[in-house]
C-alpha positions in Angstrom: 171.0 139.2 183.4 174.5 138.2 182.1 173.6 134.6 182.6 170.5 135.1 180.6 172.5 136.7 177.7 175.1 133.9 177.8 172.3 131.3 177.7 170.6 133.1 174.8 173.9 133.2 172.9 174.5 129.5 173.5 171.0 128.6 172.3 171.4 130.9 169.2 174.8 129.3 168.3 173.4 125.8 168.7 170.4 126.7 166.5 172.7 128.3 163.9 175.0 125.2 163.7 172.1 122.9 163.7 170.5 124.7 160.7 173.8 124.8 158.9 174.3 121.1 159.6 170.8 120.3 158.4 171.4 122.4 155.2 174.6 120.4 154.5 172.6 117.2 155.0 169.9 118.5 152.7 172.5 119.5 150.1 174.1 116.1 150.4 170.7 114.4 150.1 169.9 116.5 147.0 173.3 115.6 145.5 172.7 111.9 146.1 169.2 112.2 144.7 170.6 114.0 141.6 173.3 111.3 141.2 170.7 108.5 141.5 168.5 110.2 138.8 171.5 110.5 136.5 172.3 106.8 136.9 168.7 105.9 136.4 168.6 108.0 133.1 171.8 106.3 131.9 170.4 102.9 132.7 167.1 103.7 131.0 168.9 105.0 128.0 170.9 101.8 127.8 167.8 99.7 128.0 166.1 101.8 125.3 168.7 100.7 122.7 166.7 98.4 120.5 169.5 95.9 120.2 170.3 95.4 123.9 168.0 92.5 124.3 165.8 90.5 121.9 162.1 90.5 122.2 159.1 90.3 119.8 159.1 94.1 119.3 162.7 94.7 118.2 163.6 91.7 116.0 164.9 93.6 113.0 166.9 96.2 115.0 168.4 93.4 117.2 169.5 91.2 114.3 170.7 94.1 112.2 173.2 95.0 115.0 173.9 91.3 115.9 174.7 90.6 112.2 177.3 93.3 112.1 179.2 91.7 115.0 178.6 88.1 114.0 179.5 87.6 110.3 179.7 83.8 110.2 177.8 82.1 107.4 178.6 78.5 107.5 177.2 75.9 110.0 177.2 72.1 110.3 174.3 69.9 111.4 175.5 66.7 113.1 173.3 63.6 113.3 173.7 59.9 113.8 173.3 59.5 110.0 176.2 61.9 109.3 176.8 65.6 108.8 175.2 68.3 106.7 177.1 71.5 105.9 175.1 74.7 105.2 176.0 78.0 103.8 173.8 81.0 104.9 173.2 83.8 102.4 174.6 87.2 103.4 171.9 89.0 101.4 169.2 87.6 103.7 170.7 89.3 106.7 168.0 89.0 109.4 167.4 85.3 108.8 171.2 84.6 108.7 171.8 86.5 111.9 168.9 84.8 113.6 170.3 81.3 112.7 173.8 82.2 113.9 172.3 83.6 117.1 170.4 80.5 117.9 173.3 78.3 116.9 175.6 80.1 119.3 173.0 79.8 122.1 173.1 76.0 121.4 169.3 76.2 121.0 169.3 73.6 118.2 171.2 71.1 120.4 168.1 70.1 122.2 166.0 69.9 119.1 165.4 67.2 116.5 164.7 66.6 112.8 161.0 66.1 113.5 159.6 65.9 110.1 160.7 63.8 107.1 158.3 64.4 104.1 159.4 61.9 101.5 160.8 63.4 98.3 159.9 66.8 99.6 161.6 68.3 102.7 163.5 67.4 105.9 162.5 69.7 108.7 164.0 70.4 112.1 164.3 72.8 115.0 161.7 71.7 117.5 161.3 69.0 120.3 159.5 68.3 123.5 162.6 69.1 125.6 162.1 71.6 128.4 165.1 73.7 127.4 163.7 74.1 123.9 160.4 75.4 125.2 162.1 77.7 127.7 164.3 79.3 125.0 161.2 80.0 122.8 159.4 81.6 125.7 162.5 83.6 126.9 162.4 85.6 123.7 158.7 85.9 123.4 158.2 83.5 120.5 159.2 86.3 118.1 158.6 86.1 114.3 160.7 87.4 111.4 159.5 89.4 108.4 160.0 87.6 105.1 163.1 88.5 103.0 162.0 87.8 99.4 163.7 90.7 97.7 166.5 88.6 96.4 164.2 86.0 94.9 165.9 83.0 96.4 164.4 79.8 94.9 163.5 76.5 96.5 166.0 74.5 94.6 167.3 71.1 95.7 169.2 71.6 99.0 167.7 75.0 99.7 167.5 76.0 103.4 164.3 77.8 104.3 162.4 79.1 107.3 159.2 77.3 108.4 156.1 79.3 109.1 152.5 79.1 110.1 150.1 79.2 107.1 147.0 80.0 109.1 146.4 83.6 110.4 149.7 84.7 109.0 149.0 87.0 106.0 152.4 88.6 106.2 154.2 85.3 105.9 156.2 85.8 109.0 158.9 83.2 109.6 159.2 80.9 112.6 162.8 81.7 113.7 163.3 78.4 115.4 162.3 75.9 112.7 163.8 75.3 109.3 163.7 72.8 106.5 165.9 71.6 103.6 164.5 70.8 100.2 165.0 67.1 99.4 163.6 66.9 96.0 165.9 66.9 93.0 163.5 69.1 91.1 163.2 71.5 94.0 160.0 72.7 95.6 159.3 75.9 93.6 155.6 76.1 94.6 157.0 77.5 97.9 158.9 80.3 96.2 157.9 83.6 97.9 155.9 81.7 100.4 158.8 80.9 102.7 162.1 82.7 103.0 165.1 80.8 101.6 168.2 81.9 103.5 170.8 79.3 102.7 171.7 76.0 101.0 173.3 72.6 101.6 176.9 72.5 100.4 177.7 69.0 101.4 175.9 66.1 103.1 173.4 65.2 100.4 174.1 61.5 101.2 173.2 62.2 104.8 169.9 63.7 103.7 169.3 60.6 101.6 169.8 58.4 104.6 167.5 60.5 106.7 164.8 60.4 104.0 164.6 56.6 104.3 163.6 56.4 108.0 160.2 55.1 109.0 157.7 57.9 109.8 154.2 58.1 111.2 151.1 59.6 109.5 152.3 63.0 110.8 155.7 62.5 109.0 157.4 62.5 112.4 160.2 59.8 112.5 159.3 56.8 114.6 162.8 57.0 116.2 164.1 60.4 117.3 166.7 62.0 115.1 168.6 64.2 117.5 171.0 66.8 116.1 173.5 69.5 117.1 174.4 72.5 115.0 177.8 74.2 115.2 179.5 77.2 113.6 182.0 76.4 110.9 185.1 78.6 110.7 
């Protein structure tokens, strides 16, 4: 009988400690689970910030925040014909921030001046390079809403954003391609059709040289005009 009681006590104690141990494990598991959920929520909250990463759905939010941290407004285009210095307008904030963003990414350094329309515009920002295409796809080939409120004009030397004319009723800008007006009288028929976001401040002689190159029927230069764009301090 005594042996039976002792055996019963041993079994009871073992069961008690096992339950207690399992409870601790369960509590620990619950704590780990709660911690993981908290971390997940923090990460999700971070991702939800509209300016954390650029995509086609957060363009204005991203560049509004980016522009606050990156206030540069002068860049230089370098070509084999010489350099062109540009000043970007601060009152066209989204387009300015976009151009600075792409310049710092070195996006333009694999692109070309691919269109020379005589006595009209010199256009760049595209190429057949793999890196160029990858960069466009990486950010979802986003577009930018026009910024016409300051009524910037297409004067001689104006810097403006290219855009599609078909199926584009809102006149959304192509963020990757730009042009400079190379007509002494300007190109005012394009006012409020394309967003003007800067101007040439030096290098008009370089533009003159570029304007004289041979082009095909599509206005694409017969010889590639490669370029790089850098921030000016």
